[in-house]
C-alpha positions as CSV (number, residue, x, y, z in Angstrom):
1,M,-24.4,-3.6,-27.7
2,Q,-24.8,-5.1,-31.2
3,G,-23.7,-8.6,-32.1
4,R,-20.0,-9.3,-32.3
5,D,-20.0,-9.9,-36.1
6,D,-21.9,-6.7,-36.8
7,G,-19.7,-4.8,-34.4
8,Q,-16.6,-6.1,-36.1
9,R,-17.9,-4.9,-39.4
10,Q,-18.5,-1.4,-38.0
11,L,-15.2,-1.6,-36.1
12,L,-13.4,-1.5,-39.5
13,D,-15.1,1.9,-40.0
14,V,-13.8,3.1,-36.7
15,E,-10.3,1.9,-37.5
16,S,-10.3,3.6,-40.9
17,M,-11.3,6.9,-39.4
18,A,-9.0,6.7,-36.4
19,G,-6.1,4.8,-37.9
20,H,-3.7,7.7,-37.4
21,M,-4.6,7.6,-33.7
22,L,-3.7,3.9,-33.3
23,P,0.0,3.8,-34.1
24,A,1.8,0.5,-34.0
25,G,3.1,-0.1,-30.5
26,S,0.3,1.8,-28.8
27,V,-1.9,0.2,-26.1
28,F,-5.0,1.2,-28.1
29,K,-3.7,-0.7,-31.2
30,F,-2.7,-3.7,-29.2
31,L,-6.1,-4.1,-27.5
32,A,-7.9,-3.6,-30.8
33,D,-5.9,-6.5,-32.3
34,H,-5.4,-8.8,-29.3
35,R,-7.9,-8.2,-26.5
36,H,-9.6,-11.6,-27.2
37,E,-6.3,-13.4,-26.8
38,L,-5.3,-11.4,-23.7
39,F,-8.7,-11.7,-22.0
40,P,-10.4,-14.9,-23.2
41,D,-14.0,-15.5,-22.0
42,D,-13.0,-18.7,-20.0
43,A,-10.7,-16.7,-17.8
44,F,-13.7,-14.9,-16.3
45,E,-16.4,-17.5,-16.5
46,D,-16.3,-18.3,-12.8
47,L,-17.6,-14.8,-12.1
48,F,-21.0,-16.0,-13.4
49,P,-21.3,-19.6,-12.4
50,S,-25.0,-19.9,-12.6
51,G,-25.2,-18.9,-16.3
52,R,-27.8,-16.4,-15.5
53,G,-27.4,-12.6,-15.3
54,R,-24.4,-12.7,-17.6
55,P,-23.0,-9.3,-18.6
56,S,-24.2,-7.6,-21.7
57,T,-20.7,-6.3,-22.2
58,P,-18.2,-9.1,-23.2
59,V,-15.3,-9.8,-20.8
60,D,-12.6,-8.8,-23.2
61,V,-14.2,-5.5,-23.7
62,I,-14.7,-4.7,-20.0
63,A,-11.2,-5.8,-19.1
64,S,-9.7,-3.6,-21.9
65,V,-11.8,-0.7,-20.6
66,M,-10.5,-1.2,-17.1
67,V,-6.9,-1.3,-18.3
68,L,-7.3,1.9,-20.2
69,Q,-9.1,3.5,-17.3
70,T,-6.2,2.9,-14.9
71,L,-3.7,4.0,-17.5
72,H,-5.4,7.3,-18.1
73,S,-6.5,7.8,-14.5
74,L,-10.2,8.4,-15.3
75,S,-13.3,8.2,-13.2
76,D,-16.0,5.8,-14.1
77,R,-18.1,8.5,-15.7
78,E,-15.1,9.9,-17.6
79,T,-14.3,6.4,-18.8
80,A,-17.9,5.8,-20.1
81,E,-17.7,9.1,-21.9
82,A,-14.3,8.1,-23.5
83,V,-15.8,4.9,-24.8
84,T,-18.7,6.9,-26.3
85,F,-16.8,9.8,-27.8
86,D,-13.2,8.8,-28.3
87,L,-12.6,6.8,-31.5
88,R,-9.4,5.3,-30.1
89,W,-11.3,3.8,-27.2
90,K,-14.0,2.5,-29.5
91,A,-11.5,0.8,-31.7
92,A,-9.5,-0.6,-28.8
93,C,-12.5,-1.9,-26.9
94,G,-14.5,-3.2,-29.8
95,F,-17.3,-0.7,-29.8
96,A,-19.0,0.1,-33.1
97,L,-19.0,3.6,-34.4
98,T,-22.6,4.3,-33.5
99,D,-22.5,2.4,-30.2
100,A,-23.0,4.3,-27.0
101,S,-21.1,3.3,-23.9
102,F,-22.4,1.3,-20.9
103,H,-23.6,3.0,-17.8
104,P,-20.7,4.0,-15.4
105,T,-22.1,1.7,-12.7
106,V,-21.1,-1.3,-14.9
107,L,-17.5,-0.7,-13.9
108,T,-18.6,-0.7,-10.2
109,Y,-20.4,-4.0,-10.8
110,W,-17.4,-5.6,-12.4
111,R,-15.0,-4.4,-9.7
112,R,-17.2,-5.9,-7.0
113,R,-17.4,-9.2,-8.9
114,L,-13.7,-9.4,-9.2
115,A,-13.1,-8.4,-5.6
116,N,-15.4,-11.1,-4.3
117,S,-13.8,-13.8,-6.5
118,T,-10.9,-16.2,-5.8
119,R,-8.7,-14.3,-8.3
120,P,-9.4,-10.6,-7.8
121,H,-6.2,-9.6,-9.7
122,R,-6.7,-11.7,-12.9
123,I,-6.2,-8.7,-15.2
124,F,-2.6,-8.4,-13.8
125,E,-2.3,-12.2,-14.0
126,A,-3.2,-12.1,-17.7
127,V,-0.5,-9.6,-18.5
128,T,1.9,-11.6,-16.3
129,E,1.2,-14.6,-18.5
130,V,2.1,-12.6,-21.5
131,I,5.4,-11.6,-19.9
132,E,6.2,-15.2,-19.1
133,Q,5.3,-16.5,-22.5
134,S,7.2,-13.8,-24.3
135,G,10.4,-14.5,-22.4
136,A,10.8,-10.8,-21.5
137,L,12.3,-11.8,-18.0
138,S,14.1,-14.9,-19.0
139,G,17.5,-15.1,-17.4
140,R,17.0,-11.8,-15.5
141,K,18.0,-12.5,-11.9
142,R,17.6,-9.2,-10.2
143,R,14.5,-7.7,-8.5
144,A,14.3,-4.2,-6.9
145,L,11.9,-3.1,-4.1
146,D,10.5,0.3,-3.4
147,S,7.4,2.1,-2.1
148,T,5.8,5.5,-2.2
149,I,3.0,7.4,-0.5
150,L,-0.2,8.1,-2.4
151,E,-2.7,10.7,-1.2
152,D,-6.1,9.7,0.0
153,A,-9.4,10.6,-1.7
154,V,-11.0,12.2,1.4
155,A,-10.3,15.2,3.6
156,R,-8.6,14.9,7.0
157,Q,-11.0,15.3,9.9
158,D,-10.2,16.7,13.4
159,T,-11.4,15.0,16.6
160,V,-14.6,17.0,16.9
161,T,-15.6,16.4,13.3
162,Q,-15.0,12.7,13.6
163,L,-17.0,12.4,16.8
164,V,-20.0,14.3,15.5
165,A,-20.0,12.5,12.1
166,Q,-19.7,9.0,13.6
167,I,-22.3,9.6,16.3
168,R,-24.7,10.7,13.5
169,R,-23.7,7.7,11.4
170,V,-24.5,5.3,14.3
171,G,-27.8,7.0,14.7
172,R,-28.6,6.4,11.0
173,E,-27.3,2.8,10.6
174,I,-27.9,1.0,13.9
175,P,-31.5,-0.1,14.6
176,G,-32.9,1.9,17.5
177,A,-29.8,4.1,17.9
178,D,-31.6,7.2,16.5
179,V,-33.7,7.3,19.7
180,L,-30.5,7.1,21.8
181,V,-28.8,9.8,19.8
182,S,-31.8,12.2,20.1
183,A,-31.5,11.9,23.9
184,L,-27.8,12.9,24.0
185,T,-27.2,16.3,25.5
186,G,-23.7,17.2,24.4
187,H,-24.7,18.5,21.0
188,D,-27.7,18.7,18.6
189,Y,-26.8,15.8,16.3
190,A,-29.6,16.6,14.0
191,K,-27.3,19.2,12.6
192,P,-24.2,18.2,10.6
193,G,-20.8,19.9,11.0
194,K,-19.0,21.3,14.0
195,P,-20.8,23.1,16.9
196,D,-20.6,26.9,17.0
197,I,-18.3,27.7,19.9
198,A,-15.4,30.1,20.7
199,W,-12.8,28.0,19.1
200,D,-10.0,30.2,20.3
201,D,-11.1,29.5,23.9
202,R,-9.2,26.4,25.2
203,A,-11.6,25.9,28.0
204,A,-14.6,25.9,25.6
205,R,-12.9,23.4,23.3
206,D,-12.1,21.1,26.3
207,D,-15.8,21.3,27.5
208,L,-17.0,20.4,24.0
209,V,-14.6,17.5,23.7
210,S,-15.7,16.2,27.1
211,A,-19.4,16.5,26.1
212,L,-18.9,14.7,22.8
213,V,-16.8,11.9,24.3
214,T,-19.3,11.4,27.1
215,D,-22.1,11.2,24.5
216,A,-20.2,8.7,22.4
217,L,-19.6,6.5,25.5
218,S,-23.2,6.7,26.5
219,L,-24.3,5.7,23.0
220,L,-21.9,2.8,23.0
221,A,-23.2,1.6,26.4
222,G,-26.8,1.5,25.0
223,I,-26.0,-0.7,22.0
224,D,-25.9,-4.5,22.1
225,P,-23.2,-5.4,19.5
226,T,-24.1,-9.1,19.6
227,V,-27.3,-8.5,17.6
228,L,-25.7,-6.5,14.9
229,T,-24.4,-7.5,11.5
230,D,-20.7,-7.4,10.7
231,A,-21.1,-4.0,8.9
232,Q,-23.0,-2.6,11.8
233,Q,-20.4,-3.8,14.3
234,E,-17.7,-2.1,12.3
235,T,-19.7,1.2,12.4
236,V,-20.0,0.9,16.2
237,A,-16.3,-0.1,16.6
238,L,-15.2,2.9,14.6
239,L,-17.2,5.2,17.0
240,A,-15.4,3.5,20.0
241,L,-12.1,4.1,18.2
242,V,-12.5,7.8,17.4
243,A,-13.9,8.4,21.0
244,G,-10.6,7.2,22.5
245,Q,-7.7,7.7,20.0
246,D,-7.3,11.5,20.5
247,V,-8.3,12.2,24.1
248,E,-7.1,11.7,27.6
249,P,-8.6,12.5,31.0
250,A,-8.6,16.2,31.7
251,D,-6.0,17.6,34.1
252,G,-6.7,16.5,37.7
253,S,-9.5,14.1,36.7
254,H,-9.9,10.4,36.3
255,E,-11.4,8.4,33.4
256,T,-14.5,7.7,35.5
257,E,-15.2,11.4,36.0
258,G,-16.2,12.0,32.4
259,R,-13.9,15.0,31.8
260,W,-11.7,14.8,28.7
261,K,-9.3,16.9,26.7
262,I,-7.4,16.5,23.4
263,A,-4.3,14.5,24.1
264,R,-0.9,16.1,23.4
265,R,0.2,13.2,21.2
266,V,-0.8,11.5,18.0
267,A,-1.9,7.9,18.2
268,P,0.5,5.8,16.1
269,D,-2.2,4.3,14.0
270,R,-4.6,7.2,14.1
271,V,-7.8,7.1,11.9
272,I,-7.8,10.5,10.2
273,S,-11.3,10.3,8.7
274,T,-14.5,8.4,9.4
275,V,-15.2,8.7,5.6
276,D,-12.2,6.4,4.9
277,P,-11.1,4.7,8.1
278,D,-8.1,3.0,6.3
279,A,-6.4,6.3,5.4
280,R,-3.4,7.2,7.7
281,H,-0.9,9.9,8.4
282,A,2.4,9.3,6.6
283,H,5.7,11.0,6.0
284,K,7.3,11.3,2.6
285,S,10.2,12.9,4.4
286,R,10.9,14.5,7.8
287,Q,9.5,17.8,6.5
288,K,6.7,16.6,4.2
289,K,3.6,15.0,5.7
290,V,1.0,13.2,3.5
291,D,-2.3,11.5,4.4
292,G,-3.1,8.4,2.5
293,F,-1.8,5.0,1.7
294,K,1.5,3.3,1.0
295,S,2.0,1.6,-2.4
296,H,4.7,-1.1,-2.8
297,I,6.2,-2.7,-5.9
298,I,8.9,-5.1,-6.9
299,I,10.4,-4.8,-10.4
300,E,12.9,-6.2,-12.8
301,P,15.5,-3.4,-13.1
302,D,16.5,-3.7,-16.8
303,T,13.0,-3.9,-18.3
304,G,11.2,-1.9,-15.6
305,L,8.4,-4.5,-15.5
306,V,6.4,-4.6,-12.3
307,T,6.4,-8.2,-11.1
308,A,4.2,-7.7,-8.0
309,A,2.4,-4.8,-6.4
310,I,0.6,-4.2,-3.1
311,L,-1.2,-1.2,-1.6
312,T,-1.5,-1.0,2.2
313,K,-2.3,1.5,5.0
314,A,0.4,4.1,5.3
315,A,1.2,3.5,9.0
316,G,1.9,0.5,11.3
317,L,4.8,-1.8,11.6
318,A,3.0,-4.5,9.5
319,N,3.0,-2.0,6.5
320,S,6.7,-0.9,6.7
321,D,8.9,-1.5,3.7
322,A,10.8,-4.2,5.5
323,A,7.6,-6.0,6.6
324,R,6.1,-6.0,3.1
325,G,9.3,-6.7,1.2
326,M,9.2,-10.5,1.5
327,E,5.5,-10.6,0.7
328,L,6.4,-8.9,-2.6
329,V,9.2,-11.4,-3.3
330,T,6.8,-14.2,-2.6
331,K,4.1,-12.8,-4.8
332,D,6.5,-12.4,-7.7
333,T,5.7,-15.5,-9.7
334,S,8.3,-14.7,-12.4
335,I,11.1,-15.7,-10.0
336,G,10.0,-19.3,-9.9
337,A,12.7,-21.6,-8.6
338,Q,15.6,-19.4,-9.5
339,N,17.7,-17.5,-7.0
340,V,17.7,-13.7,-7.5
341,D,19.4,-10.6,-6.2
342,V,16.9,-8.6,-4.2
343,L,17.8,-4.9,-4.2
344,G,16.4,-2.2,-1.9
345,D,17.3,0.9,0.0
346,S,18.0,1.0,3.8
347,A,14.3,0.8,4.6
348,Y,14.5,-2.8,3.6
349,G,17.5,-3.6,5.8
350,S,15.7,-5.2,8.8
351,G,17.2,-8.4,10.2
352,E,13.9,-10.2,9.6
353,L,13.8,-9.4,5.9
354,L,17.5,-10.3,5.4
355,A,16.9,-13.6,7.1
356,A,13.8,-14.3,5.0
357,I,15.6,-13.5,1.7
358,T,18.5,-15.7,2.7
359,A,16.2,-18.6,3.8
360,A,14.5,-18.4,0.4
361,G,17.8,-18.9,-1.4
362,H,18.1,-15.3,-2.7
363,T,20.8,-12.7,-2.2
364,A,20.1,-9.4,-0.5
365,I,21.7,-6.4,-2.2
366,I,20.2,-4.0,0.3
367,K,21.8,-0.8,1.7
368,P,22.3,-1.4,5.4
369,P,20.6,1.1,7.7
370,P,23.0,3.6,9.4
371,L,24.2,2.5,12.8
372,G,23.4,4.6,15.9
373,R,26.2,6.1,18.0
374,A,25.9,7.0,21.7
375,I,28.6,9.6,21.1
376,P,28.8,11.6,17.9
377,G,31.7,10.2,16.0
378,G,32.2,7.5,18.6
379,F,31.9,3.7,18.5
380,T,29.1,1.7,16.9
381,V,28.1,-1.8,17.7
382,D,30.4,-3.0,14.9
383,D,33.4,-1.9,16.9
384,F,32.5,-4.6,19.5
385,T,33.5,-8.2,18.8
386,I,30.9,-10.9,19.2
387,D,32.1,-14.4,19.7
388,E,29.2,-16.8,19.2
389,T,31.3,-19.8,20.2
390,T,32.0,-18.5,23.7
391,N,28.9,-16.3,23.8
392,T,30.9,-13.2,24.8
393,V,31.3,-9.6,23.6
394,T,34.6,-7.7,23.6
395,C,34.7,-3.9,23.6
396,P,37.2,-1.7,21.7
397,A,39.3,-1.4,24.9
398,G,39.7,-5.2,25.1
399,Q,37.3,-5.9,27.9
400,T,35.2,-9.1,27.5
401,R,31.9,-9.8,29.0
402,P,29.4,-12.7,28.8
403,L,26.2,-12.4,26.9
404,S,23.0,-13.4,28.8
405,A,20.4,-15.7,27.3
406,A,18.5,-12.6,26.4
407,G,21.5,-11.1,24.6
408,R,22.5,-8.6,27.2
409,A,26.0,-7.6,28.3
410,S,27.2,-5.0,30.8
411,F,30.7,-3.5,31.1
412,G,29.8,-1.8,34.4
413,S,32.6,-0.3,36.5
414,S,35.3,-1.2,34.0
415,C,34.2,1.8,31.9
416,A,35.0,4.3,34.7
417,T,38.7,4.0,34.2
418,C,38.6,3.3,30.5
419,P,40.4,5.9,28.3
420,L,37.9,5.2,25.5
421,M,34.8,5.8,27.5
422,K,34.2,9.3,26.0
423,Q,34.0,7.6,22.6
424,C,31.7,4.9,23.9
425,T,29.0,5.9,26.3
426,T,27.6,8.7,28.4
427,A,26.1,6.3,31.0
428,K,27.6,6.7,34.4
429,S,27.0,3.0,35.1
430,G,29.0,2.0,32.1
431,K,28.3,0.6,28.7
432,K,25.3,-1.8,28.3
433,M,24.5,-3.8,25.2
434,L,21.5,-5.7,23.9
435,L,21.9,-7.9,20.9
436,R,18.6,-8.6,19.2
437,E,17.4,-11.5,17.0
438,H,19.1,-11.5,13.6
439,D,22.0,-9.4,14.9
440,A,24.5,-11.8,13.4
441,I,23.0,-11.7,9.9
442,R,22.9,-7.9,10.0
443,R,26.5,-7.8,11.0
444,E,27.5,-10.1,8.2
445,H,25.4,-8.1,5.7
446,R,27.1,-4.8,6.8
447,V,30.5,-6.4,6.1
448,R,29.4,-7.7,2.7
449,A,28.0,-4.3,1.8
450,Q,31.6,-2.9,1.9
451,D,32.5,-5.1,-1.1
452,P,33.1,-2.8,-4.2
453,L,31.1,-5.3,-6.3
454,F,28.1,-5.2,-4.0
455,Q,28.2,-1.4,-4.1
456,A,28.6,-1.2,-7.9
457,D,25.6,-3.6,-8.3
458,Y,23.5,-1.6,-5.9
459,R,24.3,1.8,-7.6
460,Q,23.7,0.5,-11.1
461,H,20.5,-1.4,-10.6
462,R,18.6,-0.3,-7.5
463,P,17.8,3.2,-8.8
464,M,15.9,1.7,-11.7
465,V,12.9,1.0,-9.4
466,E,12.4,4.8,-9.1
467,R,11.8,4.9,-12.8
468,S,9.0,2.4,-12.4
469,I,7.6,4.2,-9.4
470,A,7.5,7.4,-11.6
471,W,5.5,5.5,-14.3
472,M,3.1,4.1,-11.8
473,T,2.4,7.4,-10.1
474,R,2.3,9.7,-13.1
475,K,-1.1,11.6,-12.8
476,S,-2.0,9.0,-10.2
477,R,-0.6,10.4,-6.9
478,R,-4.1,10.4,-5.4
479,V,-6.0,7.1,-5.0
480,P,-9.4,7.1,-6.7
481,Y,-11.3,5.1,-4.0
482,R,-11.9,4.6,-0.3
483,G,-10.3,1.8,1.6
484,V,-7.4,-0.5,1.2
485,V,-9.2,-3.3,-0.7
486,K,-10.5,-1.1,-3.6
487,N,-7.4,0.9,-3.9
488,N,-5.2,-2.2,-3.8
489,A,-7.2,-3.6,-6.7
490,W,-6.7,-0.3,-8.6
491,W,-3.0,-0.2,-7.9
492,V,-2.5,-3.8,-9.2
493,N,-4.6,-3.1,-12.3
494,R,-2.5,0.0,-12.9
495,A,0.6,-2.2,-12.7
496,A,-1.0,-4.4,-15.4
497,G,-1.6,-1.4,-17.7
498,I,1.9,0.0,-17.1
499,N,3.4,-3.5,-17.8
500,L,1.5,-3.8,-21.0
501,K,2.6,-0.4,-22.2
502,R,6.2,-1.3,-21.3
503,L,6.0,-4.6,-23.1
504,L,5.0,-2.8,-26.3
505,N,7.9,-0.4,-25.9
506,L,10.2,-3.5,-25.6
507,G,8.8,-5.0,-28.8
508,L,6.0,-7.4,-27.9
509,T,4.6,-9.2,-30.8
510,R,2.2,-12.1,-31.5
511,Q,3.8,-14.8,-33.7
512,S,1.9,-17.9,-34.7
513,G,-0.4,-17.6,-31.7
514,I,2.6,-17.1,-29.3
515,W,3.6,-14.0,-27.4
516,A,7.2,-13.0,-28.2
517,M,9.7,-10.1,-28.0
518,G,10.5,-8.6,-31.4
């Protein structure tokens, strides 16, 4: 790339030719005018502490390219072509008219540098600083939570495909394992793909699965994991996982006999592809299944600005909306010391999250999850009175029972003659109750949720997060990379780009060296 002064001279030529493509308020125009202020050199200097091997492309240029790349959902190659042939990109990123772009691998290099740094999301942080300085969120004391499923970038693999592929991979990557693989008898692993059998014959399928699982176990037994690198250990561990997650002993056999069949259940955290072990089965609804990742955001409802974003695996209790909700609130640096109303649908109504929000001094405006009923149309747990002073529970018929230290109560034989039993339980031994941790705060929250002011606030402000989700996922319903780490970085960068675009729509300006809202 030519020197910055010469580039600036030629940049005027680009702007004169592409001026009509850079309207005021566009991200292209903003970056052309302010990328140096948004992404100063010193904000990235820790990526190159030695002073050697510094990038030929300035940091403000590469950061601007990464923002535009996520906004337009382009691959690295498409991005490099856009910088070369699109005058809007040239003007926005500071390329002279005759400059060719960098090689696509430059973007890979920068992503790796950022990922390995102490501040991997500094592009998002830079835009967040603009939001803070501009006062766009000043006095705004509501935040809304939501999530959505994004499709993965690989194809789902069945059990046989996973076993064959991972055995072959172990043979390639683990020293000496190629000899072990060549001695396996269940399949010719020199050939990729699934074996040629009568797939409509159940017995033939079971025999193949038994042979592949036996081969996998034999291979694992011949490898000493203590002499392997971390990456090699992960490869071996993945083989162990796929060899056990989908199978169970064949009918009438024991694990030690070496006969296996496909299990008639799905493992709760099933790896669906050895190409991307982080991808998971997910449900957008009861009817619609999607394989991929779960993306989470927290936003300010009036402006639609994303104040924190996370991408996780799509399955597992640790990645549920309720489990990740407080993490988003904590990551939201715009909240500061103020107390805010945290809005969310019933997926965020766990006792743990309600307790955490309350402990942090915030107010939960979260729709309570529906209560279960043992009898359709019958009583719920809220029809029972809990007295924490006497540690007792009283049923709708007026019967009172003590609560054990574990929160259990049994009404036993008193239910047999109770006229309300048909509305309460189908158990012949009578009604039993188990009060879990945070039961009290959930009860209190359900009462508060009946308040008309609570409901009006929820209906007015909570749906606004769906607008931000729509902006974030437009032309980006499929993740571009493999694994949680890379896709999380992409998701957070996309939030930065969407925020920048939104700020410009709200009237962001630069006045006397200060960001402000026009």
